[in-house]
KELO-895820 format. One record per residue (C-alpha): x, z, y; residue in three letters; chain. Coordinates in pm, whole numbers, padded with zeros to 5 digits. Layout:
// residues N
@u->X, w->Z, v->Y, resn->Ala, chain->A $
...
***
This chain:
// residues 383
@u->-00237, w->00388, v->-03914, resn->Met, chain->A $
@u->-00148, w->00280, v->-03547, resn->Thr, chain->A $
@u->-00024, w->-00051, v->-03401, resn->Phe, chain->A $
@u->00161, w->-00167, v->-03122, resn->Ile, chain->A $
@u->00032, w->-00405, v->-02860, resn->Ile, chain->A $
@u->00285, w->-00549, v->-02620, resn->Pro, chain->A $
@u->00148, w->-00675, v->-02272, resn->Ile, chain->A $
@u->00383, w->-00842, v->-02037, resn->Gly, chain->A $
@u->00611, w->-00914, v->-01870, resn->Pro, chain->A $
@u->00420, w->-01245, v->-01853, resn->Gln, chain->A $
@u->00051, w->-01206, v->-01948, resn->His, chain->A $
@u->-00283, w->-01355, v->-01832, resn->Pro, chain->A $
@u->-00391, w->-00976, v->-01729, resn->Ala, chain->A $
@u->-00095, w->-00916, v->-01494, resn->Leu, chain->A $
@u->-00051, w->-01084, v->-01165, resn->Glu, chain->A $
@u->00307, w->-00976, v->-01172, resn->Glu, chain->A $
@u->00571, w->-00894, v->-01452, resn->Pro, chain->A $
@u->00577, w->-00573, v->-01634, resn->Ala, chain->A $
@u->00589, w->-00457, v->-01993, resn->His, chain->A $
@u->00315, w->-00237, v->-02124, resn->Phe, chain->A $
@u->00375, w->-00097, v->-02476, resn->Arg, chain->A $
@u->00034, w->00019, v->-02597, resn->Ile, chain->A $
@u->00002, w->00204, v->-02909, resn->Glu, chain->A $
@u->-00358, w->00181, v->-03054, resn->Val, chain->A $
@u->-00557, w->00321, v->-03341, resn->Lys, chain->A $
@u->-00821, w->00074, v->-03405, resn->Gly, chain->A $
@u->-00959, w->00011, v->-03053, resn->Glu, chain->A $
@u->-00858, w->00346, v->-02896, resn->Glu, chain->A $
@u->-00521, w->00360, v->-02711, resn->Ile, chain->A $
@u->-00323, w->00673, v->-02833, resn->Val, chain->A $
@u->00014, w->00616, v->-02661, resn->Gly, chain->A $
@u->00153, w->00416, v->-02353, resn->Val, chain->A $
@u->00502, w->00308, v->-02263, resn->Asp, chain->A $
@u->00579, w->00109, v->-01937, resn->Leu, chain->A $
@u->00884, w->-00073, v->-01845, resn->Arg, chain->A $
@u->00934, w->-00210, v->-01503, resn->Leu, chain->A $
@u->01218, w->-00391, v->-01350, resn->Gly, chain->A $
@u->01151, w->-00747, v->-01376, resn->Tyr, chain->A $
@u->01118, w->-00831, v->-01004, resn->Asn, chain->A $
@u->01412, w->-00686, v->-00821, resn->His, chain->A $
@u->01498, w->-00831, v->-00475, resn->Lys, chain->A $
@u->01782, w->-00614, v->-00366, resn->Gly, chain->A $
@u->01596, w->-00531, v->-00040, resn->Ile, chain->A $
@u->01754, w->-00201, v->00050, resn->Glu, chain->A $
@u->02102, w->-00349, v->00045, resn->Gln, chain->A $
@u->01982, w->-00660, v->00261, resn->Ala, chain->A $
@u->01833, w->-00406, v->00517, resn->Leu, chain->A $
@u->02194, w->-00240, v->00537, resn->Ser, chain->A $
@u->02345, w->-00571, v->00571, resn->Asp, chain->A $
@u->02151, w->-00679, v->00883, resn->Arg, chain->A $
@u->02075, w->-00541, v->01237, resn->Ser, chain->A $
@u->01779, w->-00317, v->01316, resn->Tyr, chain->A $
@u->01573, w->-00614, v->01466, resn->Ala, chain->A $
@u->01614, w->-00815, v->01151, resn->His, chain->A $
@u->01555, w->-00522, v->00926, resn->Gly, chain->A $
@u->01220, w->-00494, v->01103, resn->Leu, chain->A $
@u->01101, w->-00856, v->00984, resn->Tyr, chain->A $
@u->01305, w->-00795, v->00655, resn->Leu, chain->A $
@u->01072, w->-00487, v->00565, resn->Ser, chain->A $
@u->00773, w->-00662, v->00623, resn->Ala, chain->A $
@u->00875, w->-00888, v->00320, resn->Arg, chain->A $
@u->00877, w->-00602, v->00080, resn->Val, chain->A $
@u->00491, w->-00653, v->00038, resn->Cys, chain->A $
@u->00307, w->-00943, v->00172, resn->Gly, chain->A $
@u->-00004, w->-00717, v->00164, resn->Ile, chain->A $
@u->00140, w->-00424, v->00328, resn->Cys, chain->A $
@u->00374, w->-00569, v->00571, resn->Asn, chain->A $
@u->00250, w->-00406, v->00874, resn->Ser, chain->A $
@u->00274, w->-00051, v->00725, resn->Thr, chain->A $
@u->00620, w->-00131, v->00592, resn->His, chain->A $
@u->00759, w->-00243, v->00941, resn->Ser, chain->A $
@u->00577, w->00057, v->01093, resn->Leu, chain->A $
@u->00750, w->00312, v->00852, resn->Ala, chain->A $
@u->01078, w->00146, v->00894, resn->Phe, chain->A $
@u->01047, w->00141, v->01282, resn->Thr, chain->A $
@u->00933, w->00520, v->01286, resn->Arg, chain->A $
@u->01252, w->00610, v->01110, resn->Ala, chain->A $
@u->01470, w->00381, v->01332, resn->Val, chain->A $
@u->01308, w->00510, v->01661, resn->Glu, chain->A $
@u->01368, w->00881, v->01545, resn->Ser, chain->A $
@u->01751, w->00803, v->01467, resn->Val, chain->A $
@u->01772, w->00622, v->01814, resn->Ala, chain->A $
@u->01573, w->00898, v->02010, resn->Gly, chain->A $
@u->01298, w->00627, v->02131, resn->Ile, chain->A $
@u->00966, w->00732, v->02220, resn->Glu, chain->A $
@u->00693, w->00458, v->02189, resn->Cys, chain->A $
@u->00478, w->00384, v->02490, resn->Pro, chain->A $
@u->00124, w->00524, v->02465, resn->Asp, chain->A $
@u->-00056, w->00183, v->02463, resn->Arg, chain->A $
@u->00164, w->00074, v->02177, resn->Ala, chain->A $
@u->00055, w->00368, v->01979, resn->Arg, chain->A $
@u->-00289, w->00242, v->01978, resn->Tyr, chain->A $
@u->-00208, w->-00104, v->01912, resn->Ile, chain->A $
@u->-00026, w->00025, v->01584, resn->Arg, chain->A $
@u->-00330, w->00216, v->01470, resn->Val, chain->A $
@u->-00525, w->-00105, v->01524, resn->Ile, chain->A $
@u->-00286, w->-00317, v->01349, resn->Asp, chain->A $
@u->-00267, w->-00082, v->01051, resn->Ala, chain->A $
@u->-00630, w->-00038, v->01007, resn->Glu, chain->A $
@u->-00682, w->-00391, v->00998, resn->Leu, chain->A $
@u->-00430, w->-00435, v->00728, resn->Glu, chain->A $
@u->-00596, w->-00139, v->00521, resn->Arg, chain->A $
@u->-00920, w->-00331, v->00560, resn->Ile, chain->A $
@u->-00773, w->-00639, v->00416, resn->His, chain->A $
@u->-00584, w->-00468, v->00154, resn->Ser, chain->A $
@u->-00898, w->-00272, v->00023, resn->His, chain->A $
@u->-01103, w->-00601, v->00023, resn->Leu, chain->A $
@u->-00830, w->-00794, v->-00178, resn->Leu, chain->A $
@u->-00803, w->-00495, v->-00403, resn->Trp, chain->A $
@u->-01193, w->-00485, v->-00447, resn->Ala, chain->A $
@u->-01201, w->-00878, v->-00533, resn->Gly, chain->A $
@u->-00937, w->-00845, v->-00777, resn->Val, chain->A $
@u->-01113, w->-00539, v->-00969, resn->Ala, chain->A $
@u->-01425, w->-00729, v->-00970, resn->Ala, chain->A $
@u->-01235, w->-01022, v->-01131, resn->His, chain->A $
@u->-01078, w->-00794, v->-01395, resn->Glu, chain->A $
@u->-01421, w->-00687, v->-01534, resn->Ile, chain->A $
@u->-01545, w->-01045, v->-01524, resn->Gly, chain->A $
@u->-01784, w->-01008, v->-01212, resn->Phe, chain->A $
@u->-01675, w->-01350, v->-01065, resn->Thr, chain->A $
@u->-01949, w->-01363, v->-00805, resn->Thr, chain->A $
@u->-01849, w->-01026, v->-00661, resn->Leu, chain->A $
@u->-01487, w->-01139, v->-00644, resn->Phe, chain->A $
@u->-01587, w->-01430, v->-00431, resn->Met, chain->A $
@u->-01805, w->-01217, v->-00211, resn->Leu, chain->A $
@u->-01533, w->-00959, v->-00148, resn->Phe, chain->A $
@u->-01255, w->-01235, v->-00082, resn->Trp, chain->A $
@u->-01516, w->-01422, v->00168, resn->Arg, chain->A $
@u->-01545, w->-01125, v->00365, resn->Asp, chain->A $
@u->-01151, w->-01031, v->00341, resn->Arg, chain->A $
@u->-01123, w->-01367, v->00555, resn->Glu, chain->A $
@u->-01309, w->-01182, v->00852, resn->Leu, chain->A $
@u->-01033, w->-00928, v->00847, resn->Ser, chain->A $
@u->-00770, w->-01196, v->00831, resn->Leu, chain->A $
@u->-00931, w->-01357, v->01117, resn->Asp, chain->A $
@u->-00918, w->-01052, v->01325, resn->Met, chain->A $
@u->-00536, w->-01023, v->01245, resn->Arg, chain->A $
@u->-00468, w->-01381, v->01360, resn->Glu, chain->A $
@u->-00678, w->-01317, v->01671, resn->Leu, chain->A $
@u->-00488, w->-01010, v->01790, resn->Leu, chain->A $
@u->-00121, w->-01076, v->01633, resn->Phe, chain->A $
@u->-00095, w->-01456, v->01578, resn->Gly, chain->A $
@u->-00082, w->-01452, v->01197, resn->Gln, chain->A $
@u->-00306, w->-01397, v->00932, resn->Arg, chain->A $
@u->-00084, w->-01243, v->00632, resn->Ile, chain->A $
@u->00273, w->-01134, v->00801, resn->Tyr, chain->A $
@u->00075, w->-01026, v->01118, resn->Ala, chain->A $
@u->00280, w->-00702, v->01189, resn->Ser, chain->A $
@u->00218, w->-00600, v->01541, resn->Gly, chain->A $
@u->00507, w->-00336, v->01549, resn->Thr, chain->A $
@u->00845, w->-00371, v->01717, resn->Tyr, chain->A $
@u->01114, w->-00159, v->01785, resn->Leu, chain->A $
@u->01033, w->00076, v->02072, resn->Gly, chain->A $
@u->00666, w->-00042, v->02069, resn->Gly, chain->A $
@u->00454, w->-00315, v->02000, resn->Ala, chain->A $
@u->00521, w->-00693, v->01933, resn->Arg, chain->A $
@u->00236, w->-00827, v->02147, resn->Val, chain->A $
@u->-00026, w->-00687, v->02341, resn->Asp, chain->A $
@u->-00406, w->-00688, v->02286, resn->Ile, chain->A $
@u->-00597, w->-00916, v->02535, resn->Lys, chain->A $
@u->-00921, w->-00789, v->02684, resn->Glu, chain->A $
@u->-01080, w->-01105, v->02602, resn->Lys, chain->A $
@u->-01027, w->-01086, v->02248, resn->Asp, chain->A $
@u->-01202, w->-00737, v->02218, resn->Ile, chain->A $
@u->-01585, w->-00864, v->02231, resn->Pro, chain->A $
@u->-01488, w->-01107, v->01924, resn->Gln, chain->A $
@u->-01310, w->-00816, v->01754, resn->Leu, chain->A $
@u->-01602, w->-00591, v->01788, resn->Val, chain->A $
@u->-01873, w->-00846, v->01663, resn->Arg, chain->A $
@u->-01657, w->-00908, v->01355, resn->Thr, chain->A $
@u->-01622, w->-00551, v->01266, resn->Leu, chain->A $
@u->-02013, w->-00511, v->01308, resn->Asp, chain->A $
@u->-02056, w->-00796, v->01069, resn->Lys, chain->A $
@u->-01804, w->-00646, v->00819, resn->Leu, chain->A $
@u->-01941, w->-00296, v->00834, resn->Glu, chain->A $
@u->-02292, w->-00432, v->00724, resn->Lys, chain->A $
@u->-02127, w->-00618, v->00425, resn->Ser, chain->A $
@u->-01915, w->-00319, v->00309, resn->Val, chain->A $
@u->-02230, w->-00086, v->00320, resn->Lys, chain->A $
@u->-02396, w->-00333, v->00096, resn->His, chain->A $
@u->-02104, w->-00347, v->-00138, resn->Tyr, chain->A $
@u->-02114, w->00023, v->-00171, resn->Ile, chain->A $
@u->-02481, w->00014, v->-00278, resn->Asp, chain->A $
@u->-02390, w->-00263, v->-00537, resn->Val, chain->A $
@u->-02090, w->-00103, v->-00687, resn->Cys, chain->A $
@u->-02294, w->00233, v->-00720, resn->Thr, chain->A $
@u->-02621, w->00086, v->-00879, resn->Ser, chain->A $
@u->-02503, w->-00234, v->-01069, resn->Asp, chain->A $
@u->-02529, w->-00159, v->-01442, resn->Arg, chain->A $
@u->-02232, w->-00383, v->-01522, resn->Thr, chain->A $
@u->-01996, w->-00211, v->-01287, resn->Ile, chain->A $
@u->-02101, w->00137, v->-01383, resn->Ile, chain->A $
@u->-02079, w->00029, v->-01753, resn->Ala, chain->A $
@u->-01722, w->-00077, v->-01702, resn->Arg, chain->A $
@u->-01582, w->00157, v->-01454, resn->Cys, chain->A $
@u->-01785, w->00482, v->-01489, resn->Ser, chain->A $
@u->-01588, w->00755, v->-01702, resn->Gly, chain->A $
@u->-01312, w->00493, v->-01745, resn->Val, chain->A $
@u->-00979, w->00563, v->-01654, resn->Gly, chain->A $
@u->-01008, w->00926, v->-01546, resn->Val, chain->A $
@u->-00719, w->01076, v->-01355, resn->Leu, chain->A $
@u->-00799, w->01449, v->-01345, resn->Lys, chain->A $
@u->-00702, w->01643, v->-01026, resn->Lys, chain->A $
@u->-00456, w->01862, v->-01188, resn->Lys, chain->A $
@u->-00287, w->01561, v->-01333, resn->Asp, chain->A $
@u->-00311, w->01404, v->-01004, resn->Ala, chain->A $
@u->-00111, w->01670, v->-00849, resn->Arg, chain->A $
@u->00129, w->01727, v->-01115, resn->Glu, chain->A $
@u->00239, w->01365, v->-01132, resn->Leu, chain->A $
@u->00244, w->01341, v->-00757, resn->Cys, chain->A $
@u->-00024, w->01048, v->-00730, resn->Ala, chain->A $
@u->-00091, w->00922, v->-00368, resn->Val, chain->A $
@u->-00339, w->00725, v->-00186, resn->Gly, chain->A $
@u->-00689, w->00616, v->-00309, resn->Pro, chain->A $
@u->-00551, w->00702, v->-00662, resn->Thr, chain->A $
@u->-00518, w->01084, v->-00566, resn->Ala, chain->A $
@u->-00818, w->01106, v->-00322, resn->Arg, chain->A $
@u->-01044, w->00971, v->-00579, resn->Ala, chain->A $
@u->-00940, w->01287, v->-00800, resn->Ser, chain->A $
@u->-01036, w->01531, v->-00540, resn->Gly, chain->A $
@u->-00693, w->01543, v->-00378, resn->Val, chain->A $
@u->-00735, w->01603, v->-00025, resn->Asp, chain->A $
@u->-00400, w->01447, v->00144, resn->Phe, chain->A $
@u->-00377, w->01156, v->00400, resn->Asp, chain->A $
@u->-00054, w->01125, v->00615, resn->Ile, chain->A $
@u->-00255, w->00983, v->00893, resn->Arg, chain->A $
@u->-00442, w->01339, v->00934, resn->Arg, chain->A $
@u->-00172, w->01584, v->00772, resn->Asp, chain->A $
@u->00146, w->01435, v->00958, resn->Asp, chain->A $
@u->-00013, w->01233, v->01245, resn->Pro, chain->A $
@u->00176, w->00932, v->01370, resn->Tyr, chain->A $
@u->00108, w->00657, v->01633, resn->Ala, chain->A $
@u->-00224, w->00760, v->01776, resn->Ala, chain->A $
@u->-00392, w->00890, v->01477, resn->Tyr, chain->A $
@u->-00365, w->01255, v->01627, resn->Gly, chain->A $
@u->-00610, w->01165, v->01890, resn->Glu, chain->A $
@u->-00873, w->00979, v->01668, resn->Ile, chain->A $
@u->-01109, w->01182, v->01475, resn->Pro, chain->A $
@u->-01170, w->01051, v->01117, resn->Phe, chain->A $
@u->-01278, w->01173, v->00770, resn->Asp, chain->A $
@u->-01054, w->01161, v->00491, resn->Val, chain->A $
@u->-01252, w->01004, v->00188, resn->Ile, chain->A $
@u->-01264, w->01232, v->-00130, resn->Ile, chain->A $
@u->-01442, w->01148, v->-00463, resn->Glu, chain->A $
@u->-01421, w->01406, v->-00745, resn->Gln, chain->A $
@u->-01485, w->01222, v->-01086, resn->Asp, chain->A $
@u->-01118, w->01071, v->-01081, resn->Gly, chain->A $
@u->-01249, w->00750, v->-01294, resn->Asp, chain->A $
@u->-01214, w->00380, v->-01174, resn->Val, chain->A $
@u->-01566, w->00372, v->-01012, resn->Leu, chain->A $
@u->-01439, w->00677, v->-00790, resn->Ala, chain->A $
@u->-01146, w->00455, v->-00677, resn->Lys, chain->A $
@u->-01377, w->00165, v->-00584, resn->Val, chain->A $
@u->-01575, w->00391, v->-00375, resn->Val, chain->A $
@u->-01307, w->00539, v->-00203, resn->Val, chain->A $
@u->-01162, w->00228, v->-00091, resn->Arg, chain->A $
@u->-01491, w->00090, v->00014, resn->Leu, chain->A $
@u->-01581, w->00408, v->00229, resn->Arg, chain->A $
@u->-01232, w->00398, v->00366, resn->Glu, chain->A $
@u->-01296, w->00046, v->00507, resn->Ile, chain->A $
@u->-01593, w->00184, v->00694, resn->Leu, chain->A $
@u->-01354, w->00480, v->00823, resn->Glu, chain->A $
@u->-01104, w->00206, v->00928, resn->Ser, chain->A $
@u->-01371, w->00039, v->01111, resn->Ile, chain->A $
@u->-01456, w->00345, v->01295, resn->Gly, chain->A $
@u->-01096, w->00413, v->01378, resn->Ile, chain->A $
@u->-01050, w->00076, v->01515, resn->Ile, chain->A $
@u->-01357, w->00111, v->01746, resn->Arg, chain->A $
@u->-01231, w->00439, v->01894, resn->Gln, chain->A $
@u->-00864, w->00292, v->01940, resn->Ala, chain->A $
@u->-01029, w->00004, v->02139, resn->Ile, chain->A $
@u->-01220, w->00242, v->02372, resn->Asp, chain->A $
@u->-00941, w->00494, v->02401, resn->Ala, chain->A $
@u->-00648, w->00265, v->02444, resn->Met, chain->A $
@u->-00464, w->00329, v->02776, resn->Pro, chain->A $
@u->-00308, w->00062, v->03008, resn->Lys, chain->A $
@u->00053, w->00031, v->03042, resn->Gly, chain->A $
@u->00376, w->-00098, v->02890, resn->Ala, chain->A $
@u->00390, w->-00180, v->02505, resn->Ile, chain->A $
@u->00752, w->-00157, v->02448, resn->Arg, chain->A $
@u->01042, w->00078, v->02544, resn->Ala, chain->A $
@u->01395, w->-00046, v->02571, resn->Lys, chain->A $
@u->01576, w->-00011, v->02246, resn->Phe, chain->A $
@u->01983, w->00039, v->02253, resn->Pro, chain->A $
@u->02222, w->-00218, v->02128, resn->Glu, chain->A $
@u->02360, w->00034, v->01919, resn->Asn, chain->A $
@u->02222, w->00344, v->01747, resn->Val, chain->A $
@u->02407, w->00671, v->01732, resn->Pro, chain->A $
@u->02488, w->00842, v->01396, resn->Glu, chain->A $
@u->02191, w->01011, v->01262, resn->Asn, chain->A $
@u->01927, w->01003, v->00978, resn->Glu, chain->A $
@u->01561, w->01032, v->00968, resn->Ala, chain->A $
@u->01250, w->00969, v->00751, resn->Val, chain->A $
@u->00965, w->00762, v->00855, resn->Gly, chain->A $
@u->00640, w->00783, v->00664, resn->Arg, chain->A $
@u->00298, w->00621, v->00682, resn->Thr, chain->A $
@u->-00037, w->00611, v->00498, resn->Glu, chain->A $
@u->-00018, w->00273, v->00338, resn->Ala, chain->A $
@u->-00321, w->00130, v->00184, resn->Pro, chain->A $
@u->-00198, w->00242, v->-00144, resn->Arg, chain->A $
@u->-00098, w->00564, v->-00012, resn->Gly, chain->A $
@u->00218, w->00754, v->00126, resn->Glu, chain->A $
@u->00516, w->00516, v->00211, resn->Leu, chain->A $
@u->00857, w->00647, v->00326, resn->Met, chain->A $
@u->01156, w->00504, v->00488, resn->Tyr, chain->A $
@u->01482, w->00685, v->00491, resn->Tyr, chain->A $
@u->01727, w->00553, v->00746, resn->Val, chain->A $
@u->02094, w->00674, v->00821, resn->Arg, chain->A $
@u->02269, w->00515, v->01113, resn->Ser, chain->A $
@u->02639, w->00497, v->01181, resn->Asn, chain->A $
@u->02668, w->00405, v->01544, resn->Gly, chain->A $
@u->02661, w->00050, v->01508, resn->Thr, chain->A $
@u->02359, w->-00221, v->01549, resn->Asn, chain->A $
@u->02317, w->-00209, v->01151, resn->Lys, chain->A $
@u->02194, w->00093, v->00931, resn->Pro, chain->A $
@u->02432, w->00274, v->00701, resn->Glu, chain->A $
@u->02183, w->00307, v->00439, resn->Arg, chain->A $
@u->01791, w->00243, v->00400, resn->Val, chain->A $
@u->01597, w->00404, v->00103, resn->Arg, chain->A $
@u->01242, w->00308, v->00038, resn->Ile, chain->A $
@u->00977, w->00516, v->-00165, resn->Arg, chain->A $
@u->00671, w->00312, v->-00189, resn->Thr, chain->A $
@u->00318, w->00444, v->-00308, resn->Pro, chain->A $
@u->00322, w->00232, v->-00631, resn->Ser, chain->A $
@u->00630, w->00392, v->-00732, resn->Tyr, chain->A $
@u->00449, w->00739, v->-00690, resn->Ala, chain->A $
@u->00148, w->00625, v->-00882, resn->Asn, chain->A $
@u->00278, w->00462, v->-01177, resn->Trp, chain->A $
@u->00320, w->00784, v->-01394, resn->Pro, chain->A $
@u->-00060, w->00846, v->-01347, resn->Ser, chain->A $
@u->-00137, w->00515, v->-01543, resn->Ala, chain->A $
@u->-00047, w->00686, v->-01858, resn->Lys, chain->A $
@u->-00326, w->00973, v->-01872, resn->Pro, chain->A $
@u->-00560, w->00728, v->-01734, resn->Met, chain->A $
@u->-00502, w->00474, v->-02035, resn->Leu, chain->A $
@u->-00459, w->00721, v->-02314, resn->Val, chain->A $
@u->-00779, w->00776, v->-02473, resn->Gly, chain->A $
@u->-00963, w->00454, v->-02346, resn->Gly, chain->A $
@u->-00996, w->00115, v->-02505, resn->Thr, chain->A $
@u->-00806, w->-00221, v->-02535, resn->Ile, chain->A $
@u->-01062, w->-00376, v->-02303, resn->Ala, chain->A $
@u->-00991, w->-00097, v->-02049, resn->Asp, chain->A $
@u->-00655, w->-00181, v->-01978, resn->Ile, chain->A $
@u->-00662, w->-00453, v->-01715, resn->Pro, chain->A $
@u->-00916, w->-00257, v->-01491, resn->Ile, chain->A $
@u->-00746, w->00073, v->-01532, resn->Val, chain->A $
@u->-00396, w->-00075, v->-01445, resn->Val, chain->A $
@u->-00565, w->-00253, v->-01149, resn->Ala, chain->A $
@u->-00732, w->00074, v->-01037, resn->Ser, chain->A $
@u->-00407, w->00211, v->-00888, resn->Ile, chain->A $
@u->-00367, w->-00105, v->-00689, resn->Asp, chain->A $
@u->-00004, w->-00165, v->-00832, resn->Pro, chain->A $
@u->00226, w->-00370, v->-00635, resn->Cys, chain->A $
@u->00524, w->-00441, v->-00866, resn->Phe, chain->A $
@u->00774, w->-00615, v->-00609, resn->Ser, chain->A $
@u->00778, w->-00308, v->-00397, resn->Cys, chain->A $
@u->00861, w->-00068, v->-00700, resn->Thr, chain->A $
@u->01140, w->-00231, v->-00889, resn->Asp, chain->A $
@u->01504, w->-00111, v->-00847, resn->Arg, chain->A $
@u->01811, w->-00228, v->-01064, resn->Val, chain->A $
@u->01858, w->00011, v->-01338, resn->Thr, chain->A $
@u->02052, w->-00054, v->-01658, resn->Ile, chain->A $
@u->01905, w->00123, v->-01973, resn->Val, chain->A $
@u->02122, w->00139, v->-02276, resn->Asp, chain->A $
@u->01852, w->00092, v->-02556, resn->Val, chain->A $
@u->02089, w->00261, v->-02824, resn->Gly, chain->A $
@u->02119, w->00577, v->-02644, resn->Thr, chain->A $
@u->01847, w->00585, v->-02373, resn->Gly, chain->A $
@u->02076, w->00656, v->-02086, resn->Lys, chain->A $
@u->02043, w->00473, v->-01769, resn->Ser, chain->A $
@u->02250, w->00412, v->-01471, resn->Arg, chain->A $
@u->02190, w->00236, v->-01130, resn->Ile, chain->A $
@u->02370, w->-00102, v->-01089, resn->Val, chain->A $
@u->02611, w->-00102, v->-00775, resn->Thr, chain->A $
@u->02646, w->-00396, v->-00514, resn->Lys, chain->A $
@u->02985, w->-00472, v->-00675, resn->Glu, chain->A $
@u->02856, w->-00514, v->-01042, resn->Glu, chain->A $
@u->02587, w->-00729, v->-00911, resn->Leu, chain->A $
@u->02826, w->-00955, v->-00742, resn->Arg, chain->A $
@u->03058, w->-00965, v->-01033, resn->Arg, chain->A $
@u->02746, w->-01033, v->-01272, resn->Leu, chain->A $
@u->02643, w->-01305, v->-01043, resn->Arg, chain->A $
@u->02963, w->-01504, v->-01052, resn->Arg, chain->A $
***
């Protein structure tokens, strides 16, 4: 006999709203059904109602953790439709901005993962060192969280020479801490007991379900947009794509921590190679009719923005495909076969972002048919 355990939309184990319908036989999970859609913000329509300059800041509000890479993906698409070339110095500033955000995101996630398995001390240590990454963002870009350094045609602010020594010292301190965390996570028996062999995503399943980012790379999928479709200055900075083969939660932990070390190395190289010159090209008042896709390697994986212009100062259409949306299907094979106690850390292991995933869809529970809600219907329902 099996039983259904509902988790969410509001639940102590969830940071954001979602509904998991877990079918269990004893303690073993034998089936999973996932329902999203509790956190819709109408962001795509809002982007189409505002100018490109306003859209730059609005895109950063899709996700507070990944605001820089959202702005960068949107800007890449807009610059393509406008035919604008970003100055060389700005390309390096964008790399530094994106990698600081990756460090911040991975440390935040590592702390949450430690919290999910009850390792509160490690959670505090991860978030203590996360403050270093936020300090660096504030130093260079003026803000700790919404610190995107990207602007249409280039960079929002320049990096001052007087700030570089402090940046380098902080990177050195952070590197030492992260190397220690890798040793802890691969040797501590509590972490190994809770993470090793848990939530396994096989390489075949990762490919078939189109997983991206650390979720896919922890299963042996050798794919990274920064290397395979270089943007900004990534094509001029050598780095390793971090791969693990086991596909379990521990592999996802190790991939993210090792990626922090690579990010530190990328920032150091960008500082040394950054050319002098302008940081922004002139952006036209109106953008000619065109369409383009801008994609980046967000901390969670491949992020894509589709932008279609219509000859005005506002886009005709903006469509966003976030890495969380791509990674959700992989949660089912990771959960099935595990136990109830594994659910929080397995779900957390894909580093899900609910607010950048949700779209408005109406599902008829009787027939199972679904359809997208139009803007006019939303206005009518709102009234």
